VEXDREN-2710 file (C-alpha; in Angstrom, 1 decimal):
% VEXDREN-2710
k/r/px/py/pz
1/UNK/213.9/-24.3/133.7
2/UNK/215.8/-26.4/136.1
3/UNK/219.3/-27.3/136.9
4/UNK/220.3/-30.7/135.5
5/UNK/223.7/-30.6/137.0
6/UNK/226.6/-29.0/138.9
7/UNK/230.3/-29.3/139.1
8/UNK/232.2/-27.7/142.3
9/UNK/235.8/-26.8/142.7
10/UNK/236.9/-25.0/146.1
11/UNK/233.8/-23.6/147.2
12/UNK/233.2/-22.6/150.6
13/UNK/234.3/-26.2/152.1
14/UNK/233.3/-27.9/149.3
15/UNK/236.9/-29.0/147.4
16/UNK/235.4/-31.0/144.7
17/UNK/231.6/-32.1/143.9
18/UNK/230.0/-33.7/140.5
19/UNK/226.5/-34.0/141.1
20/UNK/223.3/-34.6/139.1
21/UNK/219.9/-33.5/140.1
22/UNK/215.9/-34.2/139.6
23/UNK/214.0/-31.7/137.7
24/UNK/211.6/-31.6/140.6
25/UNK/212.8/-32.1/144.2
26/UNK/216.3/-32.4/145.5
27/UNK/216.7/-32.9/149.1
28/UNK/219.8/-32.0/151.3
29/UNK/220.4/-33.0/154.6
30/UNK/222.8/-33.5/157.3
31/UNK/224.1/-31.9/160.5
32/UNK/224.5/-28.2/161.1
33/UNK/227.9/-26.7/159.9
34/UNK/228.0/-29.6/156.9
35/UNK/227.6/-27.1/154.2
36/UNK/224.1/-27.6/153.1
37/UNK/223.4/-23.8/152.9
38/UNK/226.8/-23.9/151.0
39/UNK/225.1/-25.6/148.1
40/UNK/222.4/-23.3/147.9
41/UNK/224.4/-20.4/147.4
42/UNK/226.9/-22.3/144.9
43/UNK/223.7/-23.2/142.8
44/UNK/222.5/-19.6/143.0
45/UNK/225.8/-18.2/142.3
46/UNK/225.8/-20.5/139.2
47/UNK/222.4/-19.3/138.1
48/UNK/222.9/-15.4/138.8
49/UNK/226.2/-15.1/139.0
50/UNK/226.5/-13.7/142.9
51/UNK/225.9/-14.8/146.3
52/UNK/222.8/-14.6/148.0
53/UNK/224.4/-14.4/151.3
54/UNK/227.2/-12.0/151.2
55/UNK/228.9/-9.4/148.8
56/UNK/232.1/-10.0/149.6
57/UNK/232.9/-12.7/146.6
58/UNK/236.1/-14.1/148.1
59/UNK/234.5/-15.3/150.9
60/UNK/233.2/-18.3/148.6
61/UNK/236.6/-19.3/147.7
62/UNK/237.8/-22.6/149.9
63/UNK/240.2/-21.3/152.7
64/UNK/243.8/-21.8/151.7
65/UNK/242.9/-21.9/147.7
66/UNK/243.5/-19.4/145.3
67/UNK/240.2/-19.7/143.0
68/UNK/236.9/-21.7/142.6
69/UNK/235.3/-23.2/139.8
70/UNK/231.4/-23.5/138.9
71/UNK/230.0/-25.3/136.0
72/UNK/226.6/-26.9/135.4
73/UNK/223.9/-27.9/132.4
74/UNK/220.7/-25.9/132.9
75/UNK/217.5/-26.2/131.1
76/UNK/215.6/-22.6/130.1
77/UNK/212.9/-22.4/127.5
78/UNK/213.3/-26.0/127.1
79/UNK/217.0/-25.7/125.6
80/UNK/219.9/-26.5/127.3
81/UNK/222.4/-24.0/128.3
82/UNK/226.0/-24.3/130.3
83/UNK/226.9/-22.1/133.1
84/UNK/230.3/-21.3/134.3
85/UNK/231.4/-18.8/137.1
86/UNK/235.4/-18.6/137.7
87/UNK/236.8/-16.4/140.6
88/UNK/240.2/-15.7/141.5
89/UNK/241.7/-13.6/144.2
90/UNK/243.5/-11.6/142.1
91/UNK/241.6/-10.9/138.9
92/UNK/237.5/-10.0/138.1
93/UNK/234.8/-12.6/138.5
94/UNK/234.3/-14.4/135.0
95/UNK/231.0/-16.0/134.0
96/UNK/230.4/-17.8/131.1
97/UNK/226.9/-18.8/129.3
98/UNK/227.9/-21.9/126.5
99/UNK/231.7/-20.5/126.3
100/UNK/230.7/-17.1/125.8
101/UNK/231.7/-14.5/128.3
102/UNK/228.4/-12.9/129.8
103/UNK/228.0/-9.5/131.8
104/UNK/227.5/-10.2/135.1
105/UNK/224.7/-7.6/135.4
106/UNK/222.7/-9.0/131.8
107/UNK/219.8/-10.3/133.6
108/UNK/219.1/-12.2/130.0
109/UNK/221.7/-14.7/130.9
110/UNK/220.5/-15.4/134.5
111/UNK/218.8/-18.6/135.4
112/UNK/216.3/-17.0/138.0
113/UNK/216.3/-18.3/141.0
114/UNK/214.3/-18.0/144.6
115/UNK/215.5/-18.4/148.3
116/UNK/214.0/-18.7/151.2
117/UNK/216.0/-18.9/154.6
118/UNK/215.6/-18.1/158.2
119/UNK/217.6/-14.9/157.9
120/UNK/214.9/-13.6/155.4
121/UNK/213.0/-12.3/158.3
122/UNK/215.2/-9.2/158.3
123/UNK/213.4/-8.3/155.2
124/UNK/210.4/-7.4/157.3
125/UNK/212.1/-6.4/160.9
126/UNK/215.2/-5.1/159.7
127/UNK/217.0/-2.1/158.0
128/UNK/215.5/-0.1/154.9
129/UNK/218.8/-0.8/153.3
130/UNK/217.1/-4.8/153.2
131/UNK/214.3/-4.0/152.1
132/UNK/215.8/-1.8/149.0
133/UNK/218.1/-4.4/147.9
134/UNK/215.3/-7.4/147.6
135/UNK/212.9/-4.7/145.7
136/UNK/216.2/-3.5/143.5
137/UNK/217.1/-7.3/142.8
138/UNK/213.5/-7.9/141.4
139/UNK/213.9/-4.5/138.7
140/UNK/216.3/-6.1/136.3
141/UNK/213.1/-8.1/135.4
142/UNK/211.5/-5.1/133.6
143/UNK/214.7/-3.1/132.9
144/UNK/217.2/-5.3/131.7
145/UNK/219.6/-2.0/132.3
146/UNK/218.5/-1.4/136.0
147/UNK/221.7/-2.7/137.4
148/UNK/223.5/-0.6/135.6
149/UNK/221.4/2.5/136.5
150/UNK/221.8/1.7/140.1
151/UNK/225.4/1.5/140.3
152/UNK/225.7/4.8/138.4
153/UNK/223.6/6.4/140.9
154/UNK/225.7/5.3/143.7
155/UNK/228.8/6.0/141.9
156/UNK/227.7/10.3/141.5
157/UNK/226.1/9.8/145.3
158/UNK/229.4/9.0/146.3
159/UNK/231.6/11.9/144.4
160/UNK/228.8/14.2/145.4
161/UNK/229.5/13.2/149.4
162/UNK/233.0/13.5/148.6
163/UNK/232.8/16.8/147.3
164/UNK/231.2/17.9/150.5
165/UNK/233.9/16.5/152.9
166/UNK/236.6/18.0/150.7
167/UNK/235.3/21.4/149.1
168/UNK/232.6/22.8/151.6
169/UNK/235.0/25.8/152.3
170/UNK/235.6/26.5/148.6
171/UNK/233.8/29.2/146.9
172/UNK/233.1/27.0/144.3
173/UNK/231.3/24.3/146.1
174/UNK/227.9/25.1/144.9
175/UNK/228.5/25.5/141.2
176/UNK/230.0/22.1/141.4
177/UNK/227.2/20.7/143.6
178/UNK/225.1/22.0/140.4
179/UNK/226.8/19.7/138.1
180/UNK/226.5/16.9/140.7
181/UNK/222.7/17.6/141.4
182/UNK/221.8/17.1/138.0
183/UNK/223.2/13.9/137.6
184/UNK/221.7/12.9/140.8
185/UNK/218.4/14.1/140.2
186/UNK/218.0/12.4/136.7
187/UNK/219.6/9.0/137.9
188/UNK/217.6/9.0/141.1
189/UNK/214.1/10.1/139.4
190/UNK/214.6/6.6/137.1
191/UNK/215.3/4.8/139.9
192/UNK/212.3/5.9/142.4
193/UNK/210.0/5.9/139.0
194/UNK/211.1/2.0/138.3
195/UNK/210.7/1.1/141.9
196/UNK/207.2/2.6/142.5
197/UNK/206.2/0.3/139.4
198/UNK/208.1/-2.7/140.8
199/UNK/206.8/-2.7/144.1
200/UNK/203.2/-2.0/142.5
201/UNK/203.8/-5.3/140.7
202/UNK/205.2/-7.2/143.3
203/UNK/202.0/-6.3/146.1
204/UNK/199.5/-7.7/143.1
205/UNK/200.5/-11.0/144.5
206/UNK/201.2/-10.0/148.0
207/UNK/197.9/-9.0/148.4
208/UNK/196.6/-12.4/147.1
209/UNK/199.0/-14.5/149.3
210/UNK/199.5/-13.1/152.2
211/UNK/195.5/-14.1/153.5
212/UNK/196.3/-17.5/152.2
213/UNK/199.5/-17.9/154.2
214/UNK/197.7/-16.1/157.4
215/UNK/194.7/-18.3/157.0
216/UNK/192.3/-15.6/157.4
217/UNK/191.2/-12.2/155.5
218/UNK/193.4/-9.1/155.9
219/UNK/193.8/-5.6/154.6
220/UNK/197.4/-5.9/152.9
221/UNK/200.0/-3.0/151.7
222/UNK/202.9/-2.5/150.3
223/UNK/203.8/1.5/150.6
224/UNK/206.9/3.2/149.2
225/UNK/208.4/5.9/151.7
226/UNK/210.2/8.2/149.7
227/UNK/212.8/10.6/151.5
228/UNK/211.3/13.6/149.0
229/UNK/208.0/12.9/147.8
230/UNK/204.4/12.9/149.8
231/UNK/202.5/9.8/149.4
232/UNK/204.0/9.0/145.6
233/UNK/201.9/6.1/143.4
234/UNK/202.9/4.5/140.6
235/UNK/201.3/6.8/138.4
236/UNK/203.5/9.6/139.1
237/UNK/205.6/10.4/136.2
238/UNK/209.3/11.1/136.2
239/UNK/208.9/14.6/135.0
240/UNK/207.0/15.2/138.2
241/UNK/209.8/13.2/140.2
242/UNK/212.6/15.1/138.8
243/UNK/210.7/18.6/139.4
244/UNK/210.1/17.6/143.2
245/UNK/213.4/15.8/143.7
246/UNK/215.4/19.0/142.3
247/UNK/213.1/21.3/144.8
248/UNK/213.5/19.7/147.7
249/UNK/217.6/19.1/147.0
250/UNK/218.0/22.8/147.3
251/UNK/215.7/23.1/150.2
252/UNK/218.1/21.0/152.0
253/UNK/221.6/21.9/150.6
254/UNK/222.6/24.2/154.0
255/UNK/221.7/21.3/156.2
256/UNK/224.1/18.7/153.6
257/UNK/226.6/21.6/153.8
258/UNK/226.4/21.1/157.9
259/UNK/226.0/17.5/157.5
260/UNK/228.7/16.6/154.8
261/UNK/226.1/14.1/153.4
262/UNK/223.7/13.6/150.7
263/UNK/220.0/13.7/153.0
264/UNK/217.3/12.5/150.3
265/UNK/217.2/10.3/147.0
266/UNK/216.5/6.9/146.5
267/UNK/219.6/5.7/149.0
268/UNK/217.4/6.9/151.7
269/UNK/213.7/5.7/150.7
270/UNK/211.9/2.5/152.4
271/UNK/208.8/0.9/151.6
272/UNK/206.5/-0.3/154.2
273/UNK/204.4/-3.8/154.8
274/UNK/200.9/-3.1/156.4
275/UNK/198.4/-5.4/157.3
276/UNK/195.1/-3.8/158.6
277/UNK/197.0/-0.7/158.5
278/UNK/199.5/-1.7/161.2
279/UNK/203.3/-1.4/160.2
280/UNK/204.5/-5.1/160.7
281/UNK/208.3/-3.7/161.1
282/UNK/207.5/-1.6/164.0
283/UNK/204.2/-3.4/165.7
284/UNK/203.7/-6.8/163.7
285/UNK/204.8/-9.9/166.2
286/UNK/207.4/-11.9/165.0
287/UNK/204.7/-14.7/163.4
288/UNK/203.3/-12.0/161.7
289/UNK/206.8/-10.9/160.5
290/UNK/207.4/-14.2/159.4
291/UNK/204.2/-14.8/157.4
292/UNK/205.1/-11.6/155.7
293/UNK/208.4/-12.4/155.2
294/UNK/207.3/-16.1/153.5
295/UNK/204.6/-14.0/151.4
296/UNK/207.0/-11.7/150.3
297/UNK/209.1/-14.6/148.9
298/UNK/205.9/-16.0/147.1
299/UNK/205.1/-12.6/145.4
300/UNK/208.5/-12.8/144.3
301/UNK/208.2/-16.3/142.8
302/UNK/205.3/-15.4/141.0
303/UNK/206.8/-12.2/139.8
304/UNK/209.5/-13.9/137.9
305/UNK/207.1/-16.4/136.7
306/UNK/204.8/-14.3/135.6
307/UNK/208.0/-12.3/133.5
308/UNK/210.0/-14.8/132.9
309/UNK/207.1/-16.6/131.4
310/UNK/209.0/-19.8/133.2
311/UNK/209.0/-20.7/137.3
312/UNK/212.1/-19.9/138.5
313/UNK/214.3/-22.6/140.7
314/UNK/213.4/-22.5/144.4
315/UNK/216.1/-22.8/147.1
316/UNK/214.5/-23.7/150.3
317/UNK/217.0/-23.4/153.6
318/UNK/215.7/-25.2/156.3
319/UNK/212.3/-23.5/156.2
320/UNK/211.4/-26.8/158.7
321/UNK/212.8/-25.0/161.4
322/UNK/211.1/-21.7/160.9
323/UNK/207.5/-22.8/160.0
324/UNK/204.9/-24.5/161.5
325/UNK/204.1/-28.0/159.6
326/UNK/200.8/-26.2/158.3
327/UNK/202.6/-23.4/156.8
328/UNK/205.5/-25.6/155.8
329/UNK/202.9/-27.7/153.7
330/UNK/201.6/-24.9/152.0
331/UNK/204.8/-23.5/150.9
332/UNK/206.2/-26.8/149.6
333/UNK/202.6/-27.3/148.1
334/UNK/202.9/-24.0/146.1
335/UNK/206.1/-24.6/144.4
336/UNK/207.2/-27.9/144.3
337/UNK/204.5/-28.9/141.6
338/UNK/205.4/-25.7/139.5
339/UNK/209.6/-25.4/140.0
340/UNK/212.4/-27.1/140.6
341/UNK/213.3/-27.1/144.5
342/UNK/216.2/-27.6/146.6
343/UNK/216.0/-27.9/150.3
344/UNK/217.8/-28.3/153.1
345/UNK/217.5/-29.8/156.3
346/UNK/218.6/-31.7/159.3
347/UNK/216.3/-34.3/160.2
348/UNK/214.1/-35.9/157.2
349/UNK/211.6/-36.7/159.8
350/UNK/210.6/-33.2/159.9
351/UNK/208.7/-33.4/156.7
352/UNK/205.9/-36.3/155.9
353/UNK/207.8/-39.5/154.7
354/UNK/205.1/-39.2/150.7
355/UNK/207.0/-35.8/150.5
356/UNK/210.5/-37.2/150.9
357/UNK/209.5/-40.0/148.6
358/UNK/209.0/-37.9/145.9
359/UNK/212.8/-36.6/146.1
360/UNK/216.4/-37.4/145.1
361/UNK/218.2/-37.8/148.8
362/UNK/221.7/-36.2/149.4
363/UNK/223.4/-36.9/152.6
364/UNK/225.3/-33.9/153.2
365/UNK/228.8/-35.1/155.9
366/UNK/232.6/-34.8/156.1
367/UNK/232.8/-32.0/153.2
368/UNK/231.0/-34.6/151.0
369/UNK/227.7/-35.2/149.3
370/UNK/226.2/-38.4/148.4
371/UNK/223.2/-39.1/146.8
372/UNK/221.1/-41.7/148.6
373/UNK/219.4/-44.0/146.2
END
């Protein structure tokens, strides 16, 4: 799959852009602060209907403007599709494929993209929420209703927590909690089961990639850490998860009433990245954390390619500043022969001349983008 062209109106710092792209390699270069990352973000929004940098859609609209519009042609399964995104400060976001409005959560209508950026290191060293979000973003590949399932769970969780806050002195609170618990357990158990299966698939690629990027053999693992299951594996049944979840909720109810919050469930889960038995989040060096992050992203690339039957579009944001020349070359060699690549850089000299000669070059300067031929 690849993006053929892109029209941009009032996205971030850009008032208007109309660009054509190479199906292989596209390089955006310019000084910091000129909007190179914004270009990659606009491509991601076109393909998947959302940003990979913010959850606040309004931040995407150019300052002083009321709306933005994106339109582009892309090839998927050897067929040309037209993608459109319209966002207004006062109305809901609209996404269309071939002029037909589509649900933003429907992964069948996505143009899958994998991103690499300096901020990705927080995937390893950051909070459990960041790792949960990373894993959850892949699960629509295996269950197209996963986004609905997750949002439904979070809605029930919010209602349950609100009940703690407003009704803990009411005599009927235990009866009300029983009702919410039933929904929480049903939805939460499905999420945990899908996460366990998804993490196992991701681990298949990660175990192959990490030693190659590291440059030596390593015993690698991705281990799911549940807030209520002990050492869960992908073979545990949904029925078993439900049974344990129900039991643990009852055991914690007194404490939850005291703290006025839900203490267990998939919203509190995490996964560990282990190398030779060491938790890289807590004990890995920054170099090891960078390599683990890169390996996870390449594992994501492999996972999407396997499931979709086509390689995703690859967005590389300033990777030259984060990786040494050896691993930079490894990353570029792995992706550029298989997918369409968009890459940003402050200096073309950071890459070998043979590499830059392969691509279409775009100068990003003064809120404009001009292709250099």
